[in-house]
LUMFI-609252 format. One record per residue: residue number from 1; x, y, z of N, C-alpha, C in turn. Coordinates in Angstrom, 2 decimals, m for minus. Layout:
! residues N
{mike=NUM n.u=X n.v=Y n.w=Z ca.u=X ca.v=Y ca.w=Z c.u=X c.v=Y c.w=Z}
...
//
This chain:
! residues 70
{mike=1 n.u=0.98 n.v=m0.93 n.w=0.00 ca.u=m0.21 ca.v=0.07 ca.w=m0.08 c.u=1.29 c.v=1.06 c.w=0.00}
{mike=2 n.u=1.73 n.v=1.35 n.w=0.92 ca.u=2.63 ca.v=2.31 ca.w=1.02 c.u=3.33 c.v=2.53 c.w=m0.66}
{mike=3 n.u=3.94 n.v=1.96 n.w=m0.93 ca.u=4.22 ca.v=1.77 ca.w=m2.39 c.u=3.67 c.v=2.29 c.w=m3.46}
{mike=4 n.u=2.51 n.v=2.36 n.w=m3.44 ca.u=1.44 ca.v=2.81 ca.w=m4.26 c.u=1.58 c.v=3.96 c.w=m4.07}
{mike=5 n.u=1.68 n.v=5.00 n.w=m2.48 ca.u=1.89 ca.v=6.07 ca.w=m2.52 c.u=2.92 c.v=6.89 c.w=m2.85}
{mike=6 n.u=3.79 n.v=6.09 n.w=m2.73 ca.u=5.29 ca.v=7.33 ca.w=m2.98 c.u=5.34 c.v=6.87 c.w=m5.00}
{mike=7 n.u=4.59 n.v=5.87 n.w=m5.37 ca.u=4.52 ca.v=5.90 ca.w=m7.20 c.u=4.17 c.v=6.86 c.w=m7.16}
{mike=8 n.u=2.91 n.v=7.63 n.w=m7.25 ca.u=1.93 ca.v=8.04 ca.w=m7.47 c.u=2.47 c.v=9.95 c.w=m7.02}
{mike=9 n.u=3.27 n.v=10.35 n.w=m5.36 ca.u=4.24 ca.v=10.89 ca.w=m5.07 c.u=5.06 c.v=11.65 c.w=m6.24}
{mike=10 n.u=6.05 n.v=10.18 n.w=m6.49 ca.u=6.94 ca.v=10.86 ca.w=m7.67 c.u=6.49 c.v=11.26 c.w=m8.95}
{mike=11 n.u=5.18 n.v=10.25 n.w=m9.31 ca.u=4.84 ca.v=10.76 ca.w=m10.48 c.u=4.39 c.v=11.79 c.w=m10.49}
{mike=12 n.u=3.60 n.v=12.19 n.w=m9.84 ca.u=3.26 ca.v=13.73 ca.w=m10.02 c.u=4.31 c.v=14.67 c.w=m9.44}
{mike=13 n.u=5.69 n.v=14.41 n.w=m9.27 ca.u=6.35 ca.v=15.38 ca.w=m8.75 c.u=7.62 c.v=15.13 c.w=m10.34}
{mike=14 n.u=7.14 n.v=14.30 n.w=m10.88 ca.u=7.67 ca.v=13.59 ca.w=m12.49 c.u=7.07 c.v=15.10 c.w=m13.67}
{mike=15 n.u=5.77 n.v=15.00 n.w=m13.20 ca.u=5.13 ca.v=15.56 ca.w=m14.36 c.u=5.00 c.v=17.15 c.w=m13.83}
{mike=16 n.u=5.27 n.v=17.61 n.w=m12.74 ca.u=5.29 ca.v=19.06 ca.w=m12.29 c.u=6.43 c.v=19.34 c.w=m12.87}
{mike=17 n.u=7.63 n.v=18.74 n.w=m13.12 ca.u=9.20 ca.v=18.81 ca.w=m13.08 c.u=9.08 c.v=19.08 c.w=m15.07}
{mike=18 n.u=8.74 n.v=18.11 n.w=m15.51 ca.u=8.01 ca.v=18.31 ca.w=m16.96 c.u=7.59 c.v=19.71 c.w=m17.61}
{mike=19 n.u=6.60 n.v=19.99 n.w=m16.66 ca.u=5.81 ca.v=21.06 ca.w=m17.04 c.u=6.73 c.v=21.96 c.w=m16.81}
{mike=20 n.u=7.32 n.v=22.23 n.w=m15.58 ca.u=8.28 ca.v=23.23 ca.w=m15.81 c.u=9.24 c.v=23.71 c.w=m16.42}
{mike=21 n.u=9.78 n.v=22.65 n.w=m16.92 ca.u=11.33 ca.v=22.53 ca.w=m17.76 c.u=10.55 c.v=23.04 c.w=m19.25}
{mike=22 n.u=9.09 n.v=22.50 n.w=m19.59 ca.u=8.20 ca.v=22.87 ca.w=m20.74 c.u=8.20 c.v=24.80 c.w=m20.79}
{mike=23 n.u=7.84 n.v=24.76 n.w=m19.48 ca.u=7.06 ca.v=26.55 ca.w=m19.54 c.u=8.56 c.v=27.23 c.w=m19.71}
{mike=24 n.u=9.56 n.v=27.11 n.w=m18.85 ca.u=10.78 ca.v=27.35 ca.w=m18.15 c.u=11.93 c.v=27.80 c.w=m19.82}
{mike=25 n.u=11.79 n.v=26.85 n.w=m21.03 ca.u=11.84 ca.v=26.79 ca.w=m22.15 c.u=11.37 c.v=27.06 c.w=m23.11}
{mike=26 n.u=10.41 n.v=27.36 n.w=m23.32 ca.u=9.36 ca.v=28.20 ca.w=m24.05 c.u=9.46 c.v=29.67 c.w=m24.31}
{mike=27 n.u=9.91 n.v=30.49 n.w=m25.08 ca.u=9.71 ca.v=31.55 ca.w=m25.99 c.u=9.20 c.v=32.30 c.w=m25.66}
{mike=28 n.u=8.99 n.v=33.44 n.w=m25.21 ca.u=8.08 ca.v=34.92 ca.w=m24.59 c.u=7.53 c.v=35.31 c.w=m25.95}
{mike=29 n.u=6.36 n.v=35.47 n.w=m25.70 ca.u=5.73 ca.v=36.02 ca.w=m26.77 c.u=6.38 c.v=37.43 c.w=m27.62}
{mike=30 n.u=6.06 n.v=37.99 n.w=m28.68 ca.u=6.53 ca.v=38.62 ca.w=m28.82 c.u=6.28 c.v=40.43 c.w=m28.45}
{mike=31 n.u=6.49 n.v=41.54 n.w=m28.76 ca.u=6.01 ca.v=42.66 ca.w=m27.62 c.u=5.07 c.v=42.93 c.w=m29.13}
{mike=32 n.u=4.07 n.v=43.74 n.w=m29.04 ca.u=3.78 ca.v=44.74 ca.w=m29.93 c.u=4.22 c.v=45.53 c.w=m30.07}
{mike=33 n.u=4.10 n.v=46.09 n.w=m31.11 ca.u=4.57 ca.v=47.03 ca.w=m31.89 c.u=4.53 c.v=48.60 c.w=m31.11}
{mike=34 n.u=5.50 n.v=49.32 n.w=m31.31 ca.u=5.30 ca.v=50.64 ca.w=m30.28 c.u=4.17 c.v=51.23 c.w=m31.13}
{mike=35 n.u=3.18 n.v=52.14 n.w=m30.09 ca.u=2.37 ca.v=52.81 ca.w=m30.81 c.u=3.19 c.v=53.87 c.w=m32.34}
{mike=36 n.u=2.29 n.v=53.84 n.w=m33.02 ca.u=2.61 ca.v=54.92 ca.w=m34.11 c.u=1.33 c.v=56.18 c.w=m34.56}
{mike=37 n.u=1.57 n.v=56.78 n.w=m35.51 ca.u=1.06 ca.v=57.42 ca.w=m36.08 c.u=0.64 c.v=57.31 c.w=m37.03}
{mike=38 n.u=m0.21 n.v=57.87 n.w=m37.89 ca.u=m0.94 ca.v=57.45 ca.w=m39.41 c.u=m1.12 c.v=59.01 c.w=m39.89}
{mike=39 n.u=m0.09 n.v=59.17 n.w=m40.77 ca.u=m0.35 ca.v=60.90 ca.w=m41.31 c.u=m1.50 c.v=60.52 c.w=m42.25}
{mike=40 n.u=m2.50 n.v=61.96 n.w=m42.35 ca.u=m3.86 ca.v=62.05 ca.w=m43.11 c.u=m3.24 c.v=63.28 c.w=m44.13}
{mike=41 n.u=m3.87 n.v=63.50 n.w=m45.31 ca.u=m3.50 ca.v=64.56 ca.w=m45.30 c.u=m4.93 c.v=65.30 c.w=m45.88}
{mike=42 n.u=m5.01 n.v=66.33 n.w=m45.21 ca.u=m6.72 ca.v=67.05 ca.w=m45.21 c.u=m6.69 c.v=68.27 c.w=m45.93}
{mike=43 n.u=m7.57 n.v=68.59 n.w=m46.70 ca.u=m7.79 ca.v=69.40 ca.w=m47.43 c.u=m8.71 c.v=71.00 c.w=m46.22}
{mike=44 n.u=m7.82 n.v=71.78 n.w=m46.73 ca.u=m8.01 ca.v=73.01 ca.w=m45.45 c.u=m9.24 c.v=74.25 c.w=m46.83}
{mike=45 n.u=m9.43 n.v=75.02 n.w=m46.25 ca.u=m9.84 ca.v=76.05 ca.w=m47.00 c.u=m9.04 c.v=77.01 c.w=m48.03}
{mike=46 n.u=m9.73 n.v=77.03 n.w=m48.99 ca.u=m9.01 ca.v=77.88 ca.w=m50.24 c.u=m8.05 c.v=76.71 c.w=m50.85}
{mike=47 n.u=m8.64 n.v=75.26 n.w=m50.85 ca.u=m7.96 ca.v=74.12 ca.w=m51.45 c.u=m6.14 c.v=73.89 c.w=m50.69}
{mike=48 n.u=m5.71 n.v=74.32 n.w=m49.26 ca.u=m4.36 ca.v=74.08 ca.w=m49.15 c.u=m4.70 c.v=72.71 c.w=m48.75}
{mike=49 n.u=m3.50 n.v=72.37 n.w=m48.72 ca.u=m3.18 ca.v=70.64 ca.w=m48.03 c.u=m2.57 c.v=70.74 c.w=m46.75}
{mike=50 n.u=m2.48 n.v=70.34 n.w=m45.83 ca.u=m1.97 ca.v=69.88 ca.w=m44.41 c.u=m1.68 c.v=68.68 c.w=m44.19}
{mike=51 n.u=m0.58 n.v=67.95 n.w=m43.68 ca.u=m0.64 ca.v=67.26 ca.w=m43.23 c.u=m0.91 c.v=66.89 c.w=m41.72}
{mike=52 n.u=m1.89 n.v=65.70 n.w=m41.20 ca.u=m2.02 ca.v=65.60 ca.w=m39.87 c.u=m1.62 c.v=64.68 c.w=m39.36}
{mike=53 n.u=m1.36 n.v=64.42 n.w=m38.43 ca.u=m0.46 ca.v=62.73 ca.w=m37.91 c.u=m2.10 c.v=62.25 c.w=m36.93}
{mike=54 n.u=m2.34 n.v=61.64 n.w=m37.18 ca.u=m3.43 ca.v=60.66 ca.w=m36.28 c.u=m2.79 c.v=59.71 c.w=m35.57}
{mike=55 n.u=m2.86 n.v=59.39 n.w=m34.31 ca.u=m2.11 ca.v=58.64 ca.w=m33.26 c.u=m3.02 c.v=57.68 c.w=m33.45}
{mike=56 n.u=m2.50 n.v=56.30 n.w=m33.21 ca.u=m3.48 ca.v=54.96 ca.w=m33.22 c.u=m2.80 c.v=54.28 c.w=m31.95}
{mike=57 n.u=m3.20 n.v=53.51 n.w=m31.59 ca.u=m3.08 ca.v=52.83 ca.w=m30.13 c.u=m3.13 c.v=51.19 c.w=m31.09}
{mike=58 n.u=m2.22 n.v=50.57 n.w=m31.10 ca.u=m1.89 ca.v=49.08 ca.w=m31.39 c.u=m2.68 c.v=48.25 c.w=m30.47}
{mike=59 n.u=m3.63 n.v=47.08 n.w=m30.50 ca.u=m4.25 ca.v=46.74 ca.w=m29.82 c.u=m3.95 c.v=44.97 c.w=m30.82}
{mike=60 n.u=m4.34 n.v=43.96 n.w=m29.45 ca.u=m4.77 ca.v=42.56 ca.w=m30.18 c.u=m5.79 c.v=42.16 c.w=m29.42}
{mike=61 n.u=m6.51 n.v=41.55 n.w=m30.36 ca.u=m7.26 ca.v=40.55 ca.w=m30.23 c.u=m7.67 c.v=38.87 c.w=m30.21}
{mike=62 n.u=m8.10 n.v=38.23 n.w=m29.54 ca.u=m7.68 ca.v=36.87 ca.w=m29.69 c.u=m9.05 c.v=36.34 c.w=m29.65}
{mike=63 n.u=m10.09 n.v=36.86 n.w=m30.25 ca.u=m11.35 ca.v=36.64 ca.w=m30.93 c.u=m11.16 c.v=36.62 c.w=m32.40}
{mike=64 n.u=m11.53 n.v=35.72 n.w=m32.83 ca.u=m11.95 ca.v=35.61 ca.w=m34.20 c.u=m13.11 c.v=35.84 c.w=m34.91}
{mike=65 n.u=m13.41 n.v=36.05 n.w=m35.98 ca.u=m14.67 ca.v=36.68 ca.w=m36.57 c.u=m15.93 c.v=35.76 c.w=m35.91}
{mike=66 n.u=m17.33 n.v=36.26 n.w=m35.82 ca.u=m17.92 ca.v=35.56 ca.w=m35.05 c.u=m18.69 c.v=35.00 c.w=m35.99}
{mike=67 n.u=m19.48 n.v=33.79 n.w=m36.21 ca.u=m20.08 ca.v=33.08 ca.w=m36.75 c.u=m21.76 c.v=34.04 c.w=m36.70}
{mike=68 n.u=m22.41 n.v=33.84 n.w=m37.73 ca.u=m23.94 ca.v=34.34 ca.w=m37.79 c.u=m24.60 c.v=33.23 c.w=m37.26}
{mike=69 n.u=m25.44 n.v=33.64 n.w=m36.12 ca.u=m26.44 ca.v=32.40 ca.w=m35.40 c.u=m27.52 c.v=32.78 c.w=m36.14}
{mike=70 n.u=m28.07 n.v=31.68 n.w=m36.62 ca.u=m29.68 ca.v=31.89 ca.w=m37.31 c.u=m30.69 c.v=32.20 c.w=m35.83}
//
């Protein structure tokens, strides 16, 4: 009976060690690119063109396109 307990304890420690090695050896995910601006040409009064920088925030999502449900 006690032998089974030790086998279970050792197998749990072995599984945790394997998970720890896999987690430690995995590469970290890439960081998002720095936020940048988008240049837009705007026509003003008298037909003058101006460059305007619109700041955009980079974001990521894990959701894919939702399926249409009837």
